[in-house]
Every structure is written in structure tokens, then in C-alpha cells.
C-alpha positions as CSV (number, residue, x, y, z in Angstrom):
1,X,81.8,-23.1,-60.1
2,X,79.5,-24.3,-57.3
3,X,76.7,-26.3,-58.9
4,X,73.0,-26.0,-58.2
5,X,73.2,-22.7,-56.3
6,X,70.8,-19.8,-56.3
7,X,67.9,-21.9,-57.6
8,X,64.3,-21.7,-56.5
9,X,61.9,-24.6,-55.8
10,X,58.6,-23.6,-57.2
11,X,55.3,-24.9,-58.6
12,X,53.7,-24.5,-62.0
13,X,49.9,-24.3,-61.3
14,X,47.3,-24.5,-64.0
15,X,43.6,-24.2,-63.0
16,X,40.4,-23.9,-64.9
17,X,36.8,-24.3,-63.9
18,X,36.9,-28.0,-64.8
19,X,40.5,-29.3,-64.2
20,X,43.8,-28.2,-62.8
21,X,47.1,-29.4,-61.7
22,X,50.4,-28.5,-60.1
23,X,53.9,-29.6,-60.7
24,X,57.1,-29.0,-58.8
25,X,60.0,-27.4,-60.7
26,X,63.5,-26.1,-59.8
27,X,64.0,-22.7,-61.4
28,X,67.3,-21.1,-62.4
29,X,67.6,-17.3,-63.1
30,X,67.7,-18.1,-66.8
31,X,64.2,-19.6,-66.5
32,X,62.9,-16.2,-65.2
33,X,64.5,-14.5,-68.2
34,X,62.9,-16.9,-70.6
35,X,59.5,-16.4,-68.8
36,X,59.8,-12.6,-69.3
37,X,60.4,-13.2,-73.0
38,X,57.4,-15.6,-73.1
39,X,55.2,-12.9,-71.5
40,X,56.3,-10.4,-74.1
41,X,55.3,-12.9,-76.8
42,X,52.0,-13.6,-75.2
43,X,51.3,-9.9,-74.9
44,X,51.9,-9.7,-78.7
45,X,49.5,-12.5,-79.3
46,X,52.1,-15.2,-80.1
47,X,52.2,-18.8,-78.9
48,X,55.0,-19.6,-76.5
49,X,57.0,-22.5,-75.1
50,X,58.8,-22.2,-71.8
51,X,61.3,-24.5,-70.0
52,X,61.9,-26.6,-73.1
53,X,65.5,-27.5,-72.0
54,X,64.7,-31.0,-70.7
55,X,65.5,-30.1,-67.1
56,X,61.9,-29.2,-66.1
57,X,58.5,-29.9,-67.6
58,X,57.8,-27.9,-70.7
59,X,55.0,-25.4,-70.6
60,X,53.4,-24.4,-73.9
61,X,50.6,-21.8,-74.3
62,X,48.6,-21.6,-77.5
63,X,47.0,-18.2,-77.5
64,X,44.1,-19.0,-79.8
65,X,43.4,-22.6,-78.9
66,X,40.1,-24.5,-79.0
67,X,37.1,-22.2,-79.4
68,X,39.3,-19.1,-79.1
69,X,40.3,-20.0,-75.6
70,X,44.0,-20.2,-74.7
71,X,45.3,-23.8,-74.2
72,X,48.1,-24.5,-71.7
73,X,50.0,-27.7,-72.3
74,X,52.4,-29.1,-69.7
75,X,54.6,-32.0,-70.8
76,X,56.6,-33.7,-68.0
77,X,59.0,-35.6,-70.0
78,X,61.9,-35.5,-67.4
79,X,59.9,-37.2,-64.6
80,X,56.5,-38.8,-65.3
81,X,56.2,-38.6,-69.1
82,X,52.7,-37.1,-68.6
83,X,51.2,-34.6,-71.0
84,X,48.2,-32.5,-70.1
85,X,46.4,-29.8,-72.1
86,X,43.9,-27.5,-70.4
87,X,41.9,-24.7,-72.0
88,X,42.1,-21.7,-69.6
89,X,40.1,-18.5,-69.8
90,X,42.4,-15.7,-68.8
91,X,41.2,-12.4,-67.5
92,X,42.1,-9.1,-69.0
93,X,45.4,-8.0,-67.5
94,X,46.6,-11.6,-66.9
95,X,50.0,-10.9,-68.6
96,X,50.5,-7.8,-66.4
97,X,49.7,-9.9,-63.3
98,X,52.3,-12.4,-64.4
99,X,54.8,-9.7,-64.9
100,X,54.1,-8.4,-61.4
101,X,54.6,-11.9,-60.0
102,X,57.8,-12.2,-61.9
103,X,59.0,-9.0,-60.5
104,X,58.2,-10.2,-57.0
105,X,60.1,-13.5,-57.5
106,X,63.2,-11.6,-58.8
107,X,63.1,-9.3,-55.8
108,X,63.0,-12.3,-53.4
109,X,65.4,-14.6,-55.3
110,X,67.6,-16.7,-53.0
111,X,71.2,-15.5,-53.1
112,X,73.4,-18.3,-51.7
113,X,76.7,-17.7,-53.6
114,X,78.9,-14.6,-54.1
115,X,81.4,-14.0,-56.8
116,X,84.7,-13.3,-55.0
117,X,86.8,-12.8,-58.2
118,X,86.1,-13.4,-61.9
119,X,84.8,-16.9,-62.2
120,X,85.5,-17.6,-58.5
121,X,82.5,-18.3,-56.2
122,X,82.0,-19.2,-52.6
123,X,79.0,-19.9,-50.4
124,X,77.5,-16.8,-48.7
125,X,77.9,-17.1,-44.9
């Protein structure tokens, strides 16, 4: 198995009228699957946690946070140890916008490795 292939360097960006931040992450395909499940939970009105495997910063979204406004918390335990919580007003259709962005990322995902036989991989030339 070729390690660290077909991953995507990305940024988590959180912005509100008062504060914001961005953090670099390295996403695997499984991260996209878990983000899709998180979006389903958010659409159903449930709180979510994403990327809580210790490899990347963990993102938590509390749907009914302070004053009824969603609160996004990013905890960067793997690198800086920083924890930031930001109330964020989201517009109607935000989850659908995120699903569209997710679809675009999946369509443009880097494909560096091919499976030549069951459990046998080689770098794409």
C-alpha cells in the first residue's frame, strides 16, 4: 500500500462579522464521507463533530448555540493545541451550499494511485 496518496491539502475557514480564522488540513476521502454525514445531521438539526480522529483539527458545530446562533468550535490538538469557538450566523440554504462544494471537491479529487490488482497499487504516470 502506498502511504499518503490521493489526499488533498485544504483549509478550514470560519468567518463571522467579528472574528474568523483559517487552518490548513490534509483531507482523505474518508473525511469527505464523514463531512457528508455531518451535513445530513446538520440538516436534521443535530450537532456534529468532524475530523475527530486526531490527525487533523476537530471541527464541532453546535446548531443551537449561544442566543440561538450556531457555534463552530475548532480544536487544533495535533499541532497548536488551540481551541476557538465562534458563533456564526448561517444563511438559509447553507447546508445545500456545503453539499454543492462537497460535490465539486469530489469531482476534482486528486487521483495519484491506481489499483492494478486486488490490494496492489502503483503511482499513476
